[in-house]
C-alpha positions, -999 to 999 in steps of 0.1 A, spaced: 78 -497 507 100 -476 485 70 -466 464 50 -455 495 79 -433 506 81 -417 472 44 -410 473 47 -395 507 75 -373 495 55 -362 465 25 -352 486 48 -333 510 64 -315 481 30 -306 466 18 -293 500 49 -272 504 45 -257 469 8 -249 476 18 -232 509 44 -211 491 20 -200 464 -11 -194 487 -18 -157 494 -9 -145 528 -40 -132 547 -30 -96 558 -35 -87 594 -63 -61 599 -43 -38 621 -69 -11 623 -97 -36 632 -75 -51 659 -65 -17 674 -102 -7 674 -111 -39 692 -84 -33 718 -95 4 724 -131 -7 729 -120 -35 753 -97 -12 772 -124 15 775 -148 -10 790 -121 -23 814 -111 12 826 -147 23 830 -155 -8 851 -123 -11 872 -107 24 870 -72 29 859 -56 12 889 -78 -18 888 -77 -25 850 -54 -53 839 -37 -57 805 -45 -94 805 -82 -87 810 -82 -61 781 -65 -86 758 -91 -112 767 -120 -88 761 -106 -78 727 -97 -115 718 -63 -102 709 -28 -114 716 -13 -94 745 19 -89 725 -1 -71 699 -15 -48 725 20 -38 736 30 -36 700 3 -11 691 0 9 723 32 5 743 19 -1 778 -11 3 800 -6 40 806 -3 47 769 -34 26 761 -54 45 787 -43 78 772 -53 65 738 -87 56 751 -91 91 766 -81 108 733 -104 86 713 -133 95 735 -127 132 732 -121 130 695 -155 113 691 -175 139 708 -156 167 691 -163 152 657 -200 152 666 -198 189 677 -181 200 645 -208 181 624 -235 202 640 -225 232 618 -242 255 643 -235 288 625 -262 280 599 -290 282 625 -307 311 642 -294 318 678 -322 301 697 -322 270 675 -284 268 676 -284 267 714 -312 241 713 -292 219 690 -260 221 711 -278 211 743 -297 183 727 -266 169 710 -246 170 743 -274 153 763 -279 127 737 -242 120 733 -240 112 770 -271 91 768 -259 71 739 -225 67 754 -229 62 791 -193 49 794 -182 85 786 -192 100 819 -177 70 837 -144 75 819 -144 112 828 -149 102 865 -120 78 862 -98 105 848 -109 130 875 -99 105 901 -64 106 885 -65 144 887 -64 146 849 -28 136 849 -32 116 817 -52 142 799 -24 167 807 0 145 787 -20 148 755 3 167 731 -22 183 708 -47 199 732 -67 212 702 -80 177 698 -97 177 732 -109 214 732 -145 219 722 -152 241 692 -186 249 708 -171 275 732 -161 298 703 -193 291 685 -213 300 716 -195 334 717 -207 341 681 -242 328 688 -246 351 718 -234 381 698 -259 373 670 -286 368 695 -278 401 711 -278 419 677 -313 405 671 -325 417 705 -328 381 718 -298 375 741 -280 393 768 -243 400 763 -228 396 798 -223 358 792 -190 340 794 -191 313 767 -168 290 787 -191 292 817 -221 288 795 -207 256 780 -198 242 814 -234 249 825 -247 230 795 -225 201 801 -235 200 838 -272 199 830 -267 170 806 -239 151 824 -253 149 859 -286 133 848 -269 105 830 -240 99 853 -263 98 884 -293 81 868 -291 50 889 -288 67 923 -313 94 914 -338 68 904 -335 52 939 -336 85 957 -368 98 939 -384 63 935 -387 68 897 -370 50 869 -352 80 853 -343 59 823 -379 60 811 -381 77 777 -408 102 788 -386 114 817 -355 116 795 -375 138 771 -387 160 799 -352 165 813 -338 174 778 -366 199 772 -360 214 807 -323 217 801 -330 236 768 -356 259 785 -333 267 814 -304 277 792 -324 297 767 -343 315 795 -309 324 811 -297 339 778 -328 359 770 -326 397 773 -340 410 805 -370 433 798 
């Protein structure tokens, strides 16, 4: 009996020593935060800010709720982080266009196609914008560095119009901010209202051919508006 006790003690001591020497697996904080952001984005888009629940977000992310609070603070801060991340994503894409290297018409073409395709590839983005508009942009107003949410495209459009005018292609009486809003509108509305428009017109507007047609028409409308009147 005494020998059995000694054996048990030996096994325990060996297990303890192994545990002490085993490497500790580091927590992947960035991966966890990214999972929480994605889960929160889906929850806010589906249920709005008021309807979203922290417990549901934690379940979606398969993360401990305490980690959610640890990384983001509270529901409002998490929602604001989702908003900022969404804007940062589209702004990165806009900067990567390097529009200044193209001739004026192609530059405008690329801006429109990028914007349209970004909405198509990320249908949650129009929904998130709708959620924030229902909040009267109160969370967007709290973002400290507004440059992170402002589009570089507005300034680039101003230069594109100037170049286009110098080449005899574009008119000059164009407000770049209004032009950018028009571009967004042409791209945003089709994606955000695709389901209802499909019912109203009796056509599945998610068909690739119709999407291509809409994209081409958006480009044509903007380019025709910019062209010098003869």
